[in-house]
C-alpha positions, 0 to 999 in steps of 0.5 A: 050557405054556412058550410061553403063560407067555412070551406072557403076560409079553409082554403084561404088560410091554407093557401096563405100558409103555402105562400108563407111556407114558400117564402120562407123556403125561399129565404132560406135559400138565399141565406145558405147561397149566401153562406157558400159564397161568402165561404169560398171568398173567405178561404181565398182570403186565408181567413179559415175560421171566419169561413168555416162559420159561414160553411155551418150555415150552408151545411144545415138541413134546410139548405138545397141539397146541392148547396150543402153537398158543396158546403159538407166537402168544403168544411171537411177539407177546411177542418183538416188544414186550419192550424192551430196552436198549443199554448204553455209556459213553464218557469226556469225550473221547468214547472208549468205556469197555473197563473198564466195569462195569454194574448193572441193578436191582442185577444186573451185566450184559455192556455190552461185547458190544455186544447189547441187553438185553431188559428188563420194561417200567417203571423201571429203575436202572442204574449205571456204573463205570470205573477213574479215572472218577466213578461214574453213576447213571441211572433210565430209564423202559422202555416196552413195544415199545421194542427197542434203546434206546440209554442212553449216559453220560459218565463224567468223571474223578475230580476231584484234590484241589486244591492249597492256595492262597497268599494273594497278598501285597498292599502296605499299601494308602495311607490317605486323608487325613480330610476332617477336615484340610481343614475344620479347616485351612480354620478354622484359615485362616480364624481367622488371617485374622480375627485379622490383620483385626481386629489390624490394625483395633485397632492402628489405631484405638489409634494414632489415639486416641493421637494425637487425644484421649487420654487424654480419648477417647470411652469408646465409641472406646475400647471398639471398640478392646477389642472389635476387640483381643478378636477378635483374640486369640479368632480368633489362639487358634482358629486354633491350635487348628484347625491343631493339631487339623488335624495331629493328625488327618492324624498319627493317621489314618495309623495306621488307622481304629481309632486316628483321632481323632473330632473335632467343632466345638462352638459355643454362646453365646459360645464356640467349640471342639473336641470329639474323641476321640483 
């Protein structure tokens, strides 16, 4: 009786063990199949790194031979086509920066081990930082099958604030003589020459009339002497005025453009003169 009971218990334990093993094998089969399906979907989406993690699940020895064989083939192809970057940074002299800090799409990566960093195909954002250097940012488009692509940047030293500029002391510029000085001087000289000519002419003719016909000289001769005298007097007045204007323009012109007088010669019927602002 005892022998029969012991045998029954052993059979029951063996049966339970076999059932549990079958259940475990069934669960592993589901996990392997799920890994294979997920990997195929991720590959189509271009998420090669995530697909590789799922392929490692279905390439285990516990997976069914058919599933494992497919996953092994996909894994080999994936390893050959997954792109990678080799990241480095240097200073202006071409020296490697050993305190470099790099983030790839916002996640810190180790760029100082010299190894290629696997990435998914597509656009990626790299940020570089180092002590005493101006941070740099770079975007790269990585293509499938582009392995060990070098990405090297040069980080410039942080620019220091320039020293305040000292304005140079300039000697006061010599002011040029206004052209009005020469114009007025020329007019003054011409007027004084005209005065001398007519004054001499009037004096000569007056002396001749006094010695020949005075006091009964012809009125036309007397008028001619009077006209020459008037012209001489007007020329003298204009000569003095023009000379004074030239001196005034020269003097005020030395004080700057704002204080320089503006002069103009005015002519009209029976008159000639100067107009200016001082």
